[in-house]
N, C-alpha and C positions, 0 to 999 in steps of 0.2 A: 669369393669372399676370403680375405686373408686369414680371418679367424678360423674359418672352416678348413682352409688348406693347412694351417698350422696344426689343427687337430688331426687331420688325416696323416700328416707327416709323422706325427708321434704314434698314431695308432692305425697303421695301414690295414690292419685286419678288419677295420670297420667297412672298408670298401669291398673286400672279398666276402665278408659275411652278409653284405646287403647288395645283391646284384643290381638293384634299381639305381644305385648310385652311378653305375657305369652308363645306363641307358637314359636315366633322367637325373642328372646330378643336381639334386636340390634337397633341401631339408625343410620339413614343416616343424617349426619351433613354437612351443607354447609354454608360457611361464611368466614369472615376474621379470621386469627389466633388470633389477638388481636384487640379489638374494644372499647367497653364501658369502660373497666377498664384501658385502656392505655397499654403501653408496660412495662412489669415488668422488663425488662433488664436495664432500666434507671429510675426505681422508679415510673413508671406509667405515664410518659409523652409520647409525640409523638416521633416516630422514625424520625431521621434526615438524610436527603440526602444532596447532594451538587451539585452546578453548578458553574463552573469556566470558564471564557472566556478571552482569551488574543489575542490581534490583533495588528499588526503593518503594516505600509505602508511606502515605500520609493519611492520617485519619483524624477526624474531629467530630464532636458530638455536643448536643445540648439537650437537656431534659428538665422537666418541671411538672407543675400541676395546674389544672384549671380550677376555678372557684368552686366547681361542683365536686371536686376531689378526683376527677379523672386525671390520669398521668399522660404526658406526651413525651416523645423521644425522637430526636432528629439526629441522623448520623450521615457523614460524608466520608468516603474513602476513595483514594486514587492510588493505583499500583502500576508500576512499569518494570518490565524485565527486558534486557537486551542481551542476546546471546550471539557471540562472534565466534565463528568456527573456520579454521583454515587447515586444509589437508592437502598434501602433495600427491600428485598422481602423474602417470606417464602419458604424454600426448600421443595418440594413435598415429596421426599423420607423420609426425616427426620420427616416431619409432620406425615406421615402415620405410621412410626415406633413408634413415640411418642404416637399416639392415641392407639397403642397396648401395651404401657408400656415398650417400648424398646428405650426410648429417653434419651438424655443427653450426655455430653462430656465424662463421666466416665463409660458408660454402657459396661459391659462385660457379656458374656453368652447369653442365650435365654430365661431366666425366666422373664416374665413381672414384673416390680416393684421391682426386686431384683438385687444384685451385681451392685449397682450404676445406675441401669436403672430406668427411671422416666416416669410417665404417663403425657401426656398433657391433661388438663381438659378444654374442650370448653364451659362448662356450667357456669351458674351464680354463682354457688357455689365457683368458683375460684376467684371471683372478690371481693377484699376487700372494694373498694369504687369507686365511679364514677370518671372518668378521668377529667371531666370538672367541676362538681359541688362539688367534694370531699365529696359527701354525703355518709355515710357508708351504706354498703349493708347488710340488716338483714339476708340474706340467705347465707352469707359467711361462709365457713368451712375451717379453717386454715390448716387442714391436707391434703386438696386436692388443695391448692393454687399452681399456677405455679411459680416455682422459677426463679430468675433472670438468673441462669446458664442455665436452660432449655430454657428460652426465647431467650437468646443470641445464643444458639446452633441452634435453629430453623431457624434463619434468617441469611442472608448474603448479601453482596453488589453486585449488578450488575453494573459494571464500564465500561465505554467506553471513549476513547479518539479519537476525530475526528479532523483531520488536513486538512485544505484547503489552497492551494497555487495557486496563479495566478501571472504569469510574462508576461508583455506586452511590446512589442517594436513597436513604431509607427514612420513612416517617411512620410512627406507630402511636396509636392512642389506646389506652387501656383503663379499665375501671369496672365498677359494678353497675349492672343494668337497673337495679331496683325491682326486678321480677324475682319472686321467691318460689323456691322449690322445697321439698321436705327437709333437705339438709342445709338450706341457707340461700344466700343471694346468688343469682346467676352472674358470673363475671365474664368479661369479654376482652378481646384485644382485636384491633383492626389496623391495617396499614397498607402501605404501598411501597414499591421499589422501582426505581428507574436505573437501568444499567446500560452503559455503553462499552462494548467490546471492540477492540481494534487489533489488527494483526498485519504486520508488514514484513516482507521477506525480500532482501536486496542482495543478489548475488553479484560477484564480479563477472567480467565478460567471459572468462573461461567456463564459468558455471551457469551462464545465462542461456536457458533453452530458447528464448526468443531470438538471441543473436547467434548462437552456435549450437544448433541441434545435431549437427553431423560431425564425423570424425575430422573432416577438412575444415579449418576455421573459415567462417563466412559462408560456407555452403549451406543451403537450406532445403535442397530437393532430394536428399538421399533417401533410400528405402528404409534403412535401419537407423533410427534417430536416437543414438545412445550418447551423443555429445563428443567432445574433443578428447576425453580421457579414456584410458583402457578400463578402469574400474568404476569410477565415480560417475553417476548419471548427472545430466544437467538439471537445473532447478528453474522452475517458472517463477518469475518475480510476482509478488502479491502485495496489494495495499487495499485491504478490505476492513470494513467496520459494520456494526449493526447496533440497533437500539432495542433493548428488551425491557418490557415493563410488566409488572405484576401487582396484583392486589390480593389480600388475604383477610380472613376473619376467623376467629377462634372463640369458642364458648366453653366455659367451665360449668358443668351441669351437676350440682349436688342434689341428686334425686332423694337421698336420705343421708343420715349420718354415716351409714356403712357403705352406701353405694353412690359412686359419682362417675361422670363421664366427661369426655372432651370431644367436641365436634369441631373440626377444622376444614376449611376449604381454601384452595389457592388457585388463582387464575393467572396464567403467564402467557405472554404473547411475544414470540420471536420474530414474527413478520416473515415475509417472503415465502419460500417453499416449505419451510419448517412449520410455520403456522402457530396456533395457539392451543393451550391445553387447560383443562380444569380438573383439579385433583382433590378429592375429598379424603378425610381420614377420621375414623372413629376409635376412640380409646375408652375402655371401661375398667373400673377398679372396684372390687367388692371386698370389704373387710369382713370375712367370715367370723373371726374371733379377734381378740387383741393380738394374737400371735400369728394368725394366718390371713394373708391377703391373696386374692386371685386377681389376675390382670390379663388384659388382652387388647389387641388393636387390629384394625384392618384398614387398608387404604390403597391408593395408587400413587405412583410417582412418574416423573417425566424428566428426561435429560436430552437436551438438544445437542447436536454436534458442535464442537468447537470450531472456530474459524480456520485453524490450521488443519483440521480434518476435512474441510470442504475444498481445499485447494492445495497446490504445491506438491512437491515430491522430494524424496530423499533416498539414499542408497545405503544399504547395510551389507555386511559380510556374514554369511550363515553357512553352516555345514549342510550340504545337500546329500542325503543318503544315497540317492540313485547314482550320483557322480562320485561318491566317496571322497569329496573334496569340498573346500569352502568356495562359494560362488557369490556373485553379486545379486542382491535382491533389491529391485527398484520398487519403492512404495509410493503410490500416487493418491492424492486427495480426491474427494468425490463430491461434486456440487449437488448430486441428487440424493444425498443421504437423508433418510427419514429419522425422526427422533427415536430414542430408545425409551420404552415404557415398561412399567412393572406393576404387578399387583402383589401387595405384601400382606402378610397375616402372621400374627404371633399370639400365643396364649401361654400363661405361666402362673407360677405361685411364688410368693415370698413368705418365708417363715422366720420369725424373730421371737426368741424366748430367752430371757436372761442374757447370758454371755455368748449365746449361739445365734447366728443368723445365716440363712441360706436362701438360694433361689434356684428355680429350674424353669426353662422356657423352651417351648417348641416354636420354630419359625419356619416360614415358607415364603419363597419369592418366585413369581412367574414373570420372566423377562420376555418381552416381545421386541423384535427387531434390534437386538443388541448391536452396538457399533463395534466392529472387529477389523483386524487386518487379515485379508484372505490368506489362508495357508498355502505356501508355495508347493508343498509336497504333493497333495492330491492333484493340483493343477498340472504340474510337470508330469505326473503319472498318466494323466489323461492324454497329454500330447505325445508322450513316448509310446503309448499304446496305439495311437493313430496319428502319426506326424502330419499327414496331409489332410486328414478329415476332421481333426479336432477343432472345435470352435475357439480354442485358446491358443492355436498355433502361432498367431501373430504376437503373442505375449512373450514368446521364448526365443532367445537368440542362440544359435549354434555356430560353432567355429568352422564347420565343414559339413558336407553332405556325405552319406545320409545322416539325418538327425538321429543321434543316439545319446545315451547317458554319457558316453565318453567325449562327445563333442559339445555337450551342453555348456553354455557360458554364463547366461544370466536370464532372469525372468522378471516380468512385471506383475505386481499384485496391487490391488486397490483397497483402500479403506472402504468398508461396505457394511450393510446391515446383515448380520449373520443369522443363524438358525435360533429359534426360540429355545429358552432354557427354563427348566423347572427344577428348583433345588429346595431342599428342606433339611433341618437338622435340630439338634438339641444343645443348648448351652446350660451349664449348671455351675454354681459356685457355693462354697460353704466356708464359714469362718467361726472359730471358737477361741474365746479369750479367757485367760485366767488373770484377773486384775491384780492380785496381791500374792506374789510368790517370791521365794528367794530373797527375802528381806526387803520387800517393797517394790519389786520389779513386776512388770507385766509381761506375760508370755502369750502370744497368739499363734494359733495353727490355722492354716487355711489352704484353699486351692480352688482352681476353676478348670473347666474342661469344655471343649467344643467337639461335637460328634456330628459329622455330615451324613445324613441318611441317604441322600441321593443328589445327583447333579446330572440330570438327564438333558442331553443336547439333541435337538432334532437333526434330521438329515441336512447336510450342507448343500444348498442349491445355488449355483452361480450362472447367471445368464440362462436360466431355464434348464441347466444341466445338473443332474444330481452327481456330485463327485465324492461324497463321503456319507456313509451310513450313520444313522443315529447311534448314540452310545451313552453310557453312564460314566462320567469322568471321575467318580469317587475311587480312591485308592490307586490312581494312575499318575504317571509323570506327565502324560498328555503332550508329548512332543510331536506325535503324529498329527494332532489337531492344530497346534501352533497358536491358536487364539484362546485357549483355555489354560489357566495357570495350573501347576502341579497341585494335586488334591489328596493329600494324606487324609485318611478317614477320621482320625481324631488326634487332638492335641490336648495337653494338660500341663498345668503349672501347680506346684505345691510350695508352700513357704512356711517357715518358722521365724517369728519375730520376737526379739527380746528388747524391752524398753525399760530404762531406769533413769530417772532424773533427766539430764541433758543428752543421754546417750541412747542410740537405737541401733541394733544389729539385726540384719535380716538375711536369711539364707533362702535361696529360691532354686528349685529344680524345674527345668523345662523339658518336657518329653514330647516327641513327635513320633507317631507310629511309622512302621515301614510302608512302602508303597511300590507298585510295579512300574518298571519301564516297559511299556507295551510294545516297543519297537522290536523287530526281529534281531537275530544274532548278527554280530559284526561279520563282515566277510573274512574268510580264512585266507592264509597265504596261497593256498591252491587256487583260490578264485582270482588271484592276481594282486592282492594287496600285500606288498612285501614289508610294510611297516608294522604289521601286527604279528605277534607271536601266538601260537595256539593256546597257551594257558590263559590269555586275556579274553578269549572269545565269549565266555559265558559270564564274565565279570560285569556286574552292573545291571543284570536283568531285574534284580530287586534292590531298591535303594533302602539301605538298612535304617532301622529306627535310631533315633538319637536322644541322648540324655545329657544335657549340659547344666552345670550348676554355677550359680553366681553368689557372691557374698558382698553385702553392702553395709557400710557403717555411716551413721550420721550423728554429728554433734551440733546441737543448737544452743548457741550462747545467748548472752544478753544483747540488747540493741539490735535484734534481728540479724545477727551474724550466724551463718550456717556453714559448716565444713563437712564435705562428703568424701568418701573413698570407697572404691568398688574394685572387685576382681571379677571380671566377666569370664565365663568358661573356666572355672577355678581349676579343673583337672586337665585342661588343654585337650579336650576331646575333638575339637574341630567339627567339621561336617562330614557325613558319610559320602562315599564315592558315588558319582553319577556320571553317566556317559553324556557329557556336556562339555562345551568349550572350556569351562572353568574347572572341570573334573569334580564339581559338586553342583547341587541345585541352588542357585543364588536366590530363587524366589521363596525358598523354604528354609534353607540352612544358613548357618553363620560359620564362616571358615577362617575368621581372624585368629582363632585359638585364644590362649590366655591373654587377656587384655587388662591393663591397669588404668584406672580412671580416677582423677581427683578433681574436686571442685570447691569453690568458695563463693558464697553469695552474701550480699549485704544490702539492706534497704535503708534509705535515708529519708528523713522527714516524713512527709505524707505520701510519698510515691510508692 
């Protein structure tokens, strides 16, 4: 290989330091096809992909009354979303041929480096200058540089077009039944809904699993079916739809002037393997005094899997702790998904007296069969512990034998029904207004908070194998689980608002408590990770609490003209550090820093 020979001629000590070069003159190379030097196909810049999304929504409705005073309401809505995604990747087969000197668009014959055939050079001798600093490379050898023609031949586009359509028709009738209770007439609402869901996924030939499941285009009988690209997995085309219908009824029951209830029930049928469900809900409200109201509700809910969760596949890049590197995670849809169900309960109180109002509520949710993406970490750990006997061995791809963390390349995970979850917490809010102060202005103080008491997750069992123990997710980053969001124990907002005539000024402080990153320490340089310095090792075991403050101004003029101006994160606090791809927790924190926002709105006529 001329690139390898050029490297050895510049650094002959490589051969003396590695005796195997003399006995078996070969190099196992792993890495990106183009990195430090940029992509030669466009002059050394970055390769460019594209994302395009188009959506529209049409809605219409009619409503009126029957002669008996009952009301009726008809509504129709159609929505469509089209997402087009194109990402470049390296062809595996072409890459291997080019390493052997049989690359390029004009290659004929079987002689490496002859008859238009080109070598791909992965070594530093091919890099003219750095892609970011533009600093010249002193080891560059022009004769073994990768040409733009070779670079463009090595890569191609993985393109998919996903279309989602939803059409909904609703019909509702409501009114009074004529049946009297101690507090008045029993009112009702009843209705039906018919919904059509459709999902289509159309990949190009490069990304089509049915056409190119193997690294060699057109081949279909390979053992490891990861597609033609080195990173991006192939996609299975889809064109599916379903019809969902539901009926419901709801009663308002005024048992007395102080005590009322609402009883509702809904039946929904998804058809097929998902089936049907009937979910009741009971809500009660008791007015103890004019100032104090007690309230509560209990019921069940049901969520069927979406069509794109039932089929298809996609690839993402994620940091894999065992490999200490970013690797490919292939996620597959699952036609055998069961629906997700939950039992819900809440009880609380509302207190209003004069210029003060407040509320407190206890809530509880018990989820059964929640729909999740299987976490790759525990699956890979199971395989690494028993490479030949693990039931998940066929999900993992290694670059060489024996299978180790160092040779791990990619893993398949499924969308699945996960472990049951029991969670509960407390929400509270309070507000006090001073209506006439500072020469006719109004000042209001208030705040709200949410406190999670528990978020208990059962043991994770996949294909009959327990791969993760039960745990409480509260107060954790939850990256070891992967399918549970970060869970600070409590959050709170407080505000002060000043209003006078057409002007309104509002200050808001948003607080999130600290929480733990439950993962172990990062590997030390002694363990082989040369990119980390010792002072960084313990950083991020606790994600610090955050306090961000906002300032909002609103001026409301005549003729429905409103002007607003805001400063978000007034003191430019940003988000606390977290050991994550983005260096902060994007599910919880806001890292934009101080942001300015202005807006103007105007209403015309009767709209």
